[in-house]
C-alpha positions as CSV (number, residue, x, y, z in Angstrom):
1,X,0.0,0.0,0.0
2,X,1.2,3.5,-0.7
3,X,3.1,5.0,2.2
4,X,3.1,1.8,4.3
5,X,6.9,1.4,4.0
6,X,7.6,5.0,5.0
7,X,5.5,4.8,8.2
8,X,7.4,2.0,9.9
9,X,6.7,-1.6,11.0
10,X,6.3,-3.5,14.2
11,X,9.6,-5.3,14.6
12,X,11.7,-6.7,17.5
13,X,8.8,-6.2,19.9
14,X,9.0,-2.4,19.6
15,X,6.9,0.0,17.4
16,X,8.7,2.5,15.3
17,X,7.0,5.0,13.0
18,X,3.8,7.1,13.0
19,X,2.0,7.5,16.3
20,X,4.8,5.8,18.2
21,X,4.1,8.0,21.2
22,X,0.8,6.3,21.6
23,X,2.1,2.8,21.6
24,X,3.5,0.7,24.5
25,X,6.6,-1.5,24.1
26,X,5.3,-5.0,24.0
27,X,6.0,-8.6,22.9
28,X,6.4,-9.4,19.2
29,X,3.6,-11.9,18.9
30,X,4.3,-12.5,15.2
31,X,7.8,-13.6,16.2
32,X,6.3,-15.7,19.0
33,X,4.1,-17.6,16.6
34,X,7.0,-18.4,14.3
35,X,9.1,-19.6,17.3
36,X,6.3,-21.7,18.7
37,X,6.4,-23.8,15.5
38,X,10.0,-24.8,16.2
39,X,9.9,-28.7,16.6
40,X,13.1,-29.1,18.6
41,X,12.6,-26.8,21.6
42,X,9.8,-25.7,23.9
43,X,7.8,-22.6,22.8
44,X,9.2,-20.5,25.6
45,X,12.8,-21.3,24.8
46,X,12.3,-21.0,21.1
47,X,10.7,-17.6,21.6
48,X,13.5,-16.4,23.7
49,X,16.1,-17.5,21.2
50,X,14.3,-15.8,18.4
51,X,13.8,-12.6,20.4
52,X,17.5,-12.5,21.2
53,X,18.4,-12.7,17.6
54,X,15.8,-10.1,16.5
55,X,15.5,-7.7,19.4
56,X,18.9,-8.1,21.2
57,X,19.5,-9.2,24.7
58,X,18.8,-5.8,26.3
59,X,15.3,-5.7,24.8
60,X,14.3,-9.3,25.6
61,X,13.2,-8.6,29.2
62,X,10.9,-5.8,27.9
63,X,9.5,-7.7,25.0
64,X,8.7,-11.0,26.8
65,X,6.5,-9.2,29.3
66,X,3.4,-7.4,27.9
67,X,3.3,-3.9,29.3
68,X,-0.1,-3.0,30.7
69,X,-1.9,-0.1,29.1
70,X,-2.0,3.2,30.9
71,X,-5.5,4.3,32.0
72,X,-5.3,7.1,29.4
73,X,-4.6,4.6,26.6
74,X,-7.4,2.4,27.8
75,X,-9.7,5.3,27.7
76,X,-8.5,6.3,24.2
77,X,-9.1,2.9,22.8
78,X,-12.5,2.7,24.3
79,X,-13.2,6.0,22.6
80,X,-12.0,4.6,19.3
81,X,-14.3,1.6,19.6
82,X,-17.3,3.8,20.4
83,X,-16.9,5.9,17.2
84,X,-19.7,5.3,14.7
85,X,-18.0,6.7,11.6
86,X,-14.9,4.6,11.8
87,X,-13.3,5.8,8.6
88,X,-11.8,9.3,8.7
89,X,-11.5,11.4,5.5
90,X,-7.7,11.5,6.0
91,X,-7.6,7.7,6.6
92,X,-9.6,6.9,3.5
93,X,-7.5,9.3,1.4
94,X,-4.3,7.6,2.7
95,X,-5.6,4.2,1.8
96,X,-6.1,5.4,-1.7
97,X,-2.6,6.8,-1.9
98,X,-3.4,10.5,-1.9
99,X,-2.4,13.3,0.4
100,X,-5.8,14.3,1.9
101,X,-9.5,14.2,1.3
102,X,-9.3,17.1,-1.2
103,X,-7.2,14.9,-3.5
104,X,-9.9,12.2,-3.9
105,X,-11.4,11.7,-7.3
106,X,-15.1,11.5,-8.2
107,X,-15.6,7.7,-7.7
108,X,-13.6,7.7,-4.4
109,X,-15.4,10.7,-2.9
110,X,-18.8,9.4,-4.0
111,X,-18.0,6.0,-2.4
112,X,-16.9,7.6,0.9
113,X,-20.0,9.8,1.1
114,X,-22.4,7.0,0.4
115,X,-20.9,4.3,2.6
116,X,-19.3,6.3,5.4
117,X,-21.3,9.5,5.9
118,X,-24.8,9.8,4.6
119,X,-26.8,7.3,6.7
120,X,-25.0,8.3,9.9
121,X,-25.5,12.0,9.1
122,X,-29.2,11.4,8.9
123,X,-29.2,9.5,12.2
124,X,-27.2,12.3,13.8
125,X,-29.7,14.8,12.6
126,X,-32.4,13.0,14.6
127,X,-30.2,12.8,17.7
128,X,-28.6,16.2,17.8
129,X,-29.5,18.5,20.7
130,X,-31.0,21.9,19.9
131,X,-27.7,23.8,20.5
132,X,-26.2,21.9,17.5
133,X,-29.0,22.7,15.1
134,X,-27.1,25.4,13.3
135,X,-23.9,23.3,12.9
136,X,-25.9,20.3,11.6
137,X,-27.6,22.6,9.1
138,X,-24.3,23.8,7.9
139,X,-22.9,20.3,7.5
140,X,-25.9,19.2,5.4
141,X,-25.5,22.3,3.3
142,X,-21.8,21.6,2.7
143,X,-22.7,18.0,1.8
144,X,-25.2,19.1,-0.8
145,X,-22.6,21.5,-2.2
146,X,-20.0,18.7,-2.3
147,X,-22.5,16.4,-4.2
148,X,-23.2,19.1,-6.8
149,X,-19.4,19.5,-7.2
150,X,-19.1,15.8,-7.8
151,X,-21.7,15.7,-10.5
152,X,-19.7,18.4,-12.4
153,X,-16.3,16.8,-11.7
154,X,-14.7,14.9,-14.6
155,X,-13.7,11.4,-13.6
156,X,-10.0,11.3,-12.5
157,X,-9.8,14.9,-11.4
158,X,-9.4,15.8,-7.7
159,X,-12.4,17.2,-5.8
160,X,-10.4,20.0,-4.1
161,X,-11.7,22.4,-1.5
162,X,-15.4,21.4,-1.4
163,X,-14.4,18.3,0.5
164,X,-12.1,19.9,3.2
165,X,-15.0,20.5,5.6
166,X,-15.3,16.7,6.2
167,X,-12.1,16.8,8.3
168,X,-14.0,18.6,11.0
169,X,-17.5,17.4,10.3
170,X,-16.8,13.7,10.9
171,X,-15.4,14.1,14.4
172,X,-18.4,16.4,15.2
173,X,-20.9,13.8,14.0
174,X,-19.1,11.1,16.1
175,X,-19.6,13.2,19.2
176,X,-23.4,13.3,18.6
177,X,-23.5,9.6,17.8
178,X,-21.4,8.5,20.8
179,X,-24.5,6.9,22.5
180,X,-25.1,4.6,19.6
181,X,-23.3,1.4,18.5
182,X,-22.7,0.1,15.0
183,X,-23.7,-3.4,16.0
184,X,-27.2,-1.9,16.4
185,X,-27.1,0.3,13.4
186,X,-24.6,0.4,10.6
187,X,-23.9,-3.4,10.8
188,X,-27.4,-4.5,11.7
189,X,-30.1,-5.8,9.3
190,X,-32.7,-4.2,11.6
191,X,-31.1,-1.0,12.7
192,X,-32.2,1.0,15.8
193,X,-31.8,4.6,17.0
194,X,-33.5,6.0,13.9
195,X,-30.8,4.7,11.6
196,X,-31.9,3.8,8.0
197,X,-29.8,2.1,5.4
198,X,-29.5,3.8,1.9
199,X,-31.0,7.2,2.9
200,X,-29.4,8.8,-0.1
201,X,-30.9,6.3,-2.5
202,X,-33.1,3.5,-1.1
203,X,-32.7,1.4,-4.2
204,X,-28.9,1.6,-4.3
205,X,-28.1,-1.5,-2.3
206,X,-30.0,-4.4,-0.8
207,X,-30.4,-4.0,2.9
208,X,-30.7,-7.7,3.9
209,X,-31.1,-11.3,2.8
210,X,-34.2,-12.9,4.3
211,X,-32.1,-16.0,5.2
212,X,-29.1,-17.9,4.1
213,X,-30.9,-19.7,1.3
214,X,-31.7,-16.3,-0.2
215,X,-28.1,-15.2,0.4
216,X,-26.8,-18.2,-1.6
217,X,-29.4,-17.9,-4.3
218,X,-28.8,-14.2,-5.0
219,X,-25.0,-14.5,-4.6
220,X,-24.8,-17.4,-7.0
221,X,-26.7,-15.5,-9.6
222,X,-24.5,-12.5,-9.2
223,X,-21.3,-14.5,-9.2
224,X,-22.2,-15.9,-12.6
225,X,-20.6,-12.7,-14.0
226,X,-17.7,-13.8,-16.2
227,X,-15.4,-11.1,-14.6
228,X,-15.7,-12.8,-11.3
229,X,-14.6,-16.1,-12.7
230,X,-11.5,-14.7,-14.4
231,X,-9.9,-13.1,-11.3
232,X,-8.2,-15.1,-8.6
233,X,-5.1,-15.3,-6.5
234,X,-3.2,-18.5,-5.4
235,X,-3.8,-19.8,-1.9
236,X,-0.9,-20.0,0.5
237,X,-0.9,-23.8,0.2
238,X,-0.5,-25.3,-3.3
239,X,-2.9,-28.0,-2.1
240,X,-5.7,-25.4,-1.7
241,X,-7.9,-23.7,-4.3
242,X,-7.2,-20.3,-5.6
243,X,-9.2,-17.5,-3.9
244,X,-11.5,-15.7,-6.3
245,X,-11.5,-11.9,-6.3
246,X,-14.5,-9.6,-6.4
247,X,-14.0,-5.9,-7.1
248,X,-15.6,-3.6,-4.6
249,X,-17.6,-2.0,-7.4
250,X,-19.2,-5.4,-8.1
251,X,-19.5,-6.2,-4.4
252,X,-21.6,-3.1,-3.9
253,X,-24.2,-4.4,-6.4
254,X,-24.6,-7.9,-4.8
255,X,-24.0,-7.7,-1.0
256,X,-26.4,-6.2,1.5
257,X,-25.8,-2.7,2.9
258,X,-24.9,-3.8,6.5
259,X,-22.2,-6.1,5.1
260,X,-20.8,-3.4,2.9
261,X,-20.6,-1.0,5.8
262,X,-18.7,-3.6,7.8
263,X,-16.3,-4.5,5.0
264,X,-15.6,-0.8,4.4
265,X,-15.0,0.0,8.1
266,X,-12.9,-3.1,8.7
267,X,-10.5,-2.3,5.8
268,X,-10.1,1.5,6.3
269,X,-9.9,1.4,10.1
270,X,-6.2,0.8,9.6
271,X,-5.2,4.2,8.0
272,X,-7.9,5.9,10.1
273,X,-6.2,5.0,13.4
274,X,-9.5,3.4,14.6
275,X,-10.6,0.1,16.0
276,X,-13.5,-2.0,14.8
277,X,-14.6,-4.4,17.6
278,X,-18.3,-4.4,18.6
279,X,-17.8,-6.7,21.6
280,X,-18.8,-5.2,24.9
281,X,-16.0,-4.2,27.4
282,X,-16.9,-7.3,29.4
283,X,-16.6,-9.5,26.3
284,X,-13.2,-8.1,25.5
285,X,-12.1,-8.5,29.1
286,X,-13.1,-12.2,29.0
287,X,-11.5,-12.6,25.5
288,X,-14.7,-14.0,24.2
289,X,-13.7,-15.9,21.0
290,X,-17.0,-16.5,19.2
291,X,-19.3,-13.5,19.7
292,X,-22.5,-13.3,17.6
293,X,-23.1,-9.5,17.2
294,X,-22.1,-8.1,13.8
295,X,-18.7,-6.4,13.7
296,X,-17.4,-8.2,16.8
297,X,-13.7,-9.3,16.7
298,X,-13.4,-13.1,17.1
299,X,-10.6,-15.5,18.0
300,X,-7.2,-15.3,16.3
301,X,-7.7,-16.7,12.8
302,X,-5.0,-19.2,12.1
303,X,-5.5,-20.5,8.5
304,X,-3.6,-23.6,9.4
305,X,-4.6,-25.2,6.0
306,X,-3.2,-22.3,4.0
307,X,-6.5,-21.5,2.3
308,X,-5.8,-17.8,2.2
309,X,-3.0,-16.2,0.1
310,X,0.4,-15.3,1.4
311,X,0.8,-12.2,3.4
312,X,3.5,-9.8,4.3
313,X,6.0,-10.7,7.0
314,X,5.7,-7.6,9.1
315,X,2.9,-5.6,10.7
316,X,2.8,-2.2,9.0
317,X,2.6,0.9,11.1
318,X,-1.1,1.5,10.3
319,X,-2.0,-2.0,11.6
320,X,0.0,-2.0,14.8
321,X,-2.9,-0.7,16.9
322,X,-5.3,-3.4,15.7
323,X,-2.6,-6.1,16.1
324,X,-2.0,-5.0,19.8
325,X,-5.7,-4.8,20.5
326,X,-6.3,-8.3,19.0
327,X,-3.5,-9.7,21.0
328,X,-4.7,-8.3,24.3
329,X,-8.4,-8.9,23.9
330,X,-8.7,-12.2,21.9
331,X,-7.3,-15.8,22.1
332,X,-6.9,-18.9,20.1
333,X,-10.0,-20.5,18.7
334,X,-11.2,-24.1,19.2
335,X,-12.5,-25.1,15.8
336,X,-11.9,-28.4,14.2
337,X,-9.6,-26.8,11.5
338,X,-7.1,-25.6,14.1
339,X,-4.1,-27.9,14.1
340,X,-2.0,-26.2,16.8
341,X,-3.4,-23.4,19.0
342,X,-1.8,-20.1,18.2
343,X,0.1,-18.2,20.9
344,X,-0.8,-14.9,19.4
345,X,-2.4,-13.3,16.4
346,X,-0.9,-14.1,13.0
347,X,-2.0,-11.1,11.0
348,X,-5.5,-12.3,10.2
349,X,-8.3,-10.5,12.2
350,X,-11.6,-12.3,12.0
351,X,-15.0,-10.6,12.4
352,X,-18.5,-11.8,12.8
353,X,-20.4,-10.9,9.6
354,X,-23.9,-9.7,8.9
355,X,-26.5,-9.4,6.1
356,X,-28.8,-12.4,6.8
357,X,-31.1,-13.5,9.6
358,X,-28.2,-15.4,11.1
359,X,-24.5,-14.6,11.5
360,X,-23.4,-18.2,11.5
361,X,-22.2,-18.5,7.9
362,X,-20.9,-14.9,7.3
363,X,-17.4,-14.2,8.5
364,X,-14.9,-11.5,7.4
365,X,-11.1,-11.8,7.7
366,X,-8.8,-8.8,7.5
367,X,-5.2,-9.6,6.5
368,X,-3.9,-6.5,8.3
369,X,-0.3,-7.2,7.2
370,X,-1.1,-7.1,3.5
371,X,-4.3,-5.0,3.9
372,X,-6.6,-7.4,2.1
373,X,-10.2,-8.4,3.0
374,X,-11.7,-11.8,2.7
375,X,-15.3,-12.9,3.0
376,X,-16.9,-16.3,3.5
377,X,-20.6,-17.0,3.2
378,X,-20.3,-20.7,4.2
379,X,-18.6,-20.7,7.6
380,X,-15.2,-21.5,6.1
381,X,-16.6,-24.5,4.1
382,X,-16.2,-25.2,0.4
383,X,-19.0,-24.5,-2.0
384,X,-19.6,-24.8,-5.8
385,X,-20.7,-22.5,-8.5
386,X,-22.8,-24.4,-11.0
387,X,-24.6,-23.8,-14.3
388,X,-28.1,-25.3,-14.1
389,X,-30.7,-24.8,-16.9
390,X,-29.1,-21.5,-17.9
391,X,-28.7,-20.0,-14.4
392,X,-25.8,-19.9,-12.0
393,X,-26.4,-21.6,-8.6
394,X,-24.5,-21.5,-5.4
395,X,-24.2,-24.9,-3.7
396,X,-23.1,-24.9,-0.1
397,X,-21.2,-28.2,0.5
398,X,-21.0,-28.2,4.3
399,X,-17.4,-29.5,4.7
400,X,-13.9,-28.0,5.1
401,X,-12.3,-31.1,3.5
402,X,-11.7,-30.5,-0.2
403,X,-11.9,-34.2,-1.3
404,X,-15.2,-34.6,0.6
405,X,-16.4,-31.3,-1.0
406,X,-15.6,-32.5,-4.5
407,X,-17.5,-35.7,-3.9
408,X,-20.5,-33.8,-2.6
409,X,-20.4,-31.5,-5.5
410,X,-20.4,-34.4,-8.0
411,X,-23.3,-36.1,-6.2
412,X,-25.3,-32.8,-6.3
413,X,-24.7,-32.5,-10.0
414,X,-26.0,-36.0,-10.5
415,X,-29.0,-35.3,-8.4
416,X,-29.8,-32.2,-10.4
417,X,-29.2,-34.0,-13.7
418,X,-26.4,-31.7,-14.9
419,X,-22.9,-32.6,-16.2
420,X,-20.2,-32.7,-13.6
421,X,-18.2,-30.1,-15.5
422,X,-21.1,-27.7,-15.1
423,X,-20.0,-27.2,-11.5
424,X,-16.8,-25.6,-10.2
425,X,-15.5,-26.2,-6.7
426,X,-14.7,-22.9,-5.0
427,X,-12.5,-21.8,-2.1
428,X,-14.4,-21.0,1.1
429,X,-13.1,-17.4,0.7
430,X,-13.6,-14.6,-1.7
431,X,-11.2,-11.6,-1.7
432,X,-13.1,-8.3,-1.8
433,X,-10.8,-5.9,-3.6
434,X,-11.6,-2.7,-1.7
435,X,-9.7,-0.3,-3.8
436,X,-11.2,-1.5,-7.1
437,X,-14.2,0.9,-7.3
438,X,-14.9,0.6,-11.0
439,X,-17.2,3.4,-12.1
440,X,-19.8,4.4,-9.4
441,X,-22.1,7.4,-10.2
442,X,-21.9,10.5,-8.0
443,X,-25.2,11.4,-6.5
């Protein structure tokens, strides 16, 4: 990502780079994970040897012991997690490789307004006390002016000064919205607190799937697009299927609005210096590993089978806050796919998804080392994309074993009376290419 190398990385158990004054010296959990895999020594001894090589003897004592957060830092992080608008204008701009919000182009600015601002602005309008009436009116006026400027802006040109007010407007809106939570609103299929999805254009995006059957039926139809089939990236293990890629511009046309909101916030929290984790303080204190509310951070995703693509070796500066929070507030999972319990996060932050009447099958994984986002609609299980009587169907196969999945796919093809080569076995994961906007009309 642009700028990531210049900002520093988390190495040797110490954080160097942007916002270093807000970070505490702490253990290098990525190093601990690698050391724990050493077959000829205990995890503790292997970790010590590795830390001595990477951090030096003088730093080992500091790194091995996690430093408790100060009360001020605890309070700051709680504040970050209570923010409703997670993606700042500056953070969104940085993720797109430009200097600030005024340098965004038409498609980028339209995407930010529609996904990050409009719905929460309307909710804030209903919650704002009387003394903020004038300020709210001015923000809405500025938004309208910005939208008019976008309509006139040629694609590819920077929006300029009409967008600068967002730098102050977003923090102000977050103050008004501080009593609300995204698990109840932005990420919820049945939002509360006066929140409505798609206030700018009710027909722009689906707001929910009635159930998982509808989710699979509509997704299968949408994924029949030839562009989806042509784009993929190899899995980390050569024994696993390639991971198909779905551009954000296409994802916006097929996924429900609460899911889109969560994908957007999970990805761009990194450059925004925020934290997406909708667990309650008590759940975080207990390191609850399988919460059910949308947007909650789950146990450390391990990817033991190598189903996801390779990722970067180091934690970039923008991801250090999430990495530390994940380490402190989560733990290893207990699923059947886990071969050896992790001793710390491996760079894959897993979130409970949304969009249907059940969260069971929808999960999001953020590779915060390489800044990539993955989505499963089958609870990590394989599925098939099949052509049946001129339509594309999504077949959930209900297994994480690839050989078993292929057998189930072939049996389903036989039952439906279609040729076996009409169905294609798919990885449990789809990469959502967040920076690939395609053309999205300004409104």
